C-alpha positions in Angstrom: 17.2 33.7 -31.1 15.3 31.7 -28.5 17.3 31.2 -25.3 16.7 28.0 -23.3 17.5 27.6 -19.6 17.3 24.5 -17.4 15.9 25.7 -14.0 14.8 23.9 -10.8 11.0 23.6 -10.4 10.9 26.4 -7.9 13.0 28.7 -10.1 10.9 27.8 -13.1 7.7 28.6 -11.1 9.1 32.0 -10.2 10.2 32.7 -13.8 6.8 31.7 -15.2 4.8 33.4 -12.5 2.9 30.3 -11.5 3.0 27.9 -8.5 5.2 24.8 -8.2 2.0 22.7 -8.4 1.2 24.3 -11.8 4.7 23.5 -13.0 4.3 19.9 -12.0 0.9 19.8 -13.7 2.4 21.1 -16.9 5.2 18.6 -16.7 2.6 15.8 -16.2 0.7 17.1 -19.2 3.8 17.3 -21.3 3.9 21.0 -22.0 7.2 21.4 -20.1 10.3 19.3 -20.8 12.3 18.0 -17.8 15.5 16.2 -17.1 17.3 15.0 -14.0 20.7 16.5 -13.0 23.6 14.6 -11.5 22.3 15.1 -8.0 18.8 13.7 -8.8 17.0 17.1 -8.9 14.4 17.7 -11.6 15.2 20.5 -14.0 12.7 22.2 -16.2 13.3 23.6 -19.7 12.2 27.2 -19.7 12.4 29.7 -22.6 14.3 32.8 -21.4 12.1 35.0 -23.6 9.0 34.0 -21.8 7.7 36.6 -19.3 4.8 36.7 -17.0 2.9 38.8 -19.4 3.3 36.5 -22.3 2.3 33.6 -20.2 -1.0 35.3 -19.2 -2.1 35.2 -22.8 -4.2 32.2 -23.9 -2.1 29.1 -24.4 -3.2 25.7 -25.3 -3.2 24.5 -21.7 -5.1 27.4 -20.2 -8.8 28.2 -20.1 -10.2 31.6 -20.4 -13.6 32.1 -18.8 -16.4 33.7 -20.8 -18.4 36.3 -19.0 -21.6 36.2 -21.0 -22.0 32.8 -22.5 -24.4 32.8 -25.4 -27.7 31.0 -24.7 -28.0 27.7 -26.5 -30.6 27.5 -29.2 -31.4 23.8 -28.4 -33.6 23.0 -25.4 -31.7 21.3 -22.6 -33.6 18.0 -23.0 -35.0 17.1 -26.4 -38.7 16.4 -26.3 -40.0 13.0 -27.4 -43.1 12.5 -29.4 -46.0 11.1 -27.4 -45.9 8.0 -29.6 -42.3 7.3 -28.5 -43.1 7.5 -24.8 -43.1 4.4 -22.7 -46.0 3.8 -20.3 -45.3 4.2 -16.6 -46.6 0.7 -15.8 -44.0 -0.9 -18.2 -41.2 1.2 -16.6 -42.4 0.2 -13.1 -42.4 -3.5 -14.1 -39.0 -3.2 -15.6 -37.6 -1.5 -12.5 -39.1 -4.3 -10.3 -37.7 -7.0 -12.5 -34.2 -5.4 -12.3 -34.5 -5.1 -8.5 -35.5 -8.8 -8.2 -32.6 -9.8 -10.4 -30.1 -7.8 -8.5 -31.7 -9.0 -5.2 -31.1 -12.6 -6.2 -27.5 -11.7 -7.2 -27.0 -9.9 -4.0 -28.3 -12.9 -2.0 -25.9 -15.2 -3.9 -23.0 -12.9 -3.2 -23.9 -12.7 0.5 -24.0 -16.5 0.7 -20.6 -16.7 -1.1 -19.2 -14.2 1.3 -20.5 -16.2 4.4 -18.9 -19.3 2.9 -15.6 -17.6 2.4 -15.7 -16.2 5.9 -16.3 -19.7 7.3 -13.3 -21.0 5.2 -11.1 -18.2 6.4 -12.1 -18.9 10.1 -11.3 -22.6 9.6 -7.9 -21.8 8.0 -7.2 -19.4 10.9 -8.1 -22.1 13.4 -5.8 -24.6 11.6 -2.9 -22.2 11.6 -3.4 -21.4 15.3 -3.3 -25.1 16.1 -0.2 -25.5 13.9 1.5 -22.6 15.7 0.7 -24.1 19.1 2.1 -27.5 18.0 5.3 -25.9 16.7 5.6 -23.9 20.0 5.3 -27.1 22.0 7.8 -28.8 19.8 10.4 -26.1 20.2 9.8 -25.9 24.0 10.4 -29.6 24.2 13.6 -29.3 22.1 14.8 -26.4 24.4 14.1 -28.5 27.5 16.0 -31.5 26.0 18.9 -29.2 25.1 19.0 -27.9 28.7 19.1 -31.4 30.1 22.0 -32.3 27.7 23.8 -29.1 28.7 23.5 -30.0 32.4 24.8 -33.5 31.7 27.7 -32.1 29.8 28.5 -29.7 32.6 28.4 -32.6 35.1 30.7 -34.7 32.9 33.1 -31.7 32.6 33.1 -31.2 36.4 33.8 -34.9 36.9 36.6 -34.8 34.4 38.3 -32.0 36.3 38.4 -34.0 39.5 41.6 -35.7 40.4 42.0 -39.3 39.2 42.2 -40.7 42.7 38.9 -38.8 43.6 37.2 -40.4 40.7 38.7 -43.8 41.6 37.6 -43.7 45.2 34.5 -41.7 44.6 35.2 -38.9 47.1 37.8 -36.3 47.6 40.0 -35.9 50.6 38.9 -32.3 51.1 35.2 -33.2 51.3 35.9 -35.9 53.9 38.0 -33.5 56.0 35.2 -30.9 55.9 32.6 -33.4 57.0 34.5 -34.2 60.2 
């Protein structure tokens, strides 16, 4: 019977004899199943019968290098018949035409980029002006609020003076001090 265990990535790497990175690679490729436990940790489904020796055997996700590759019977580049070869002058003209076409496209792109840069700079200038105008507006509002607060403080101070001082415009204490 095949035993299955759910192990953490580190424990699965130890059990399988590979690195944690290799375990993550196998999870990504889909050769190992995973699930998340109640604490949010990733658990890996590992067969308990798998040992390091059985893993070293060729599996579908490993590559075994060959020591002496057999030489290929085909030449590396198939040869063309002389009749199928294109003259160098035609190739040279084609390359020049491609360079000219791309040169024109490159010039058009450069022009478009310069136009977009100019548009961006104009937008930045507009936004800077708007920020300065808003700043001046809020400074003006703060100054007006400060003036209103001072007037309210003065009215409050006047309302706390005795009625007779408000009626005659001076207080007895201030006239005594002046003498």
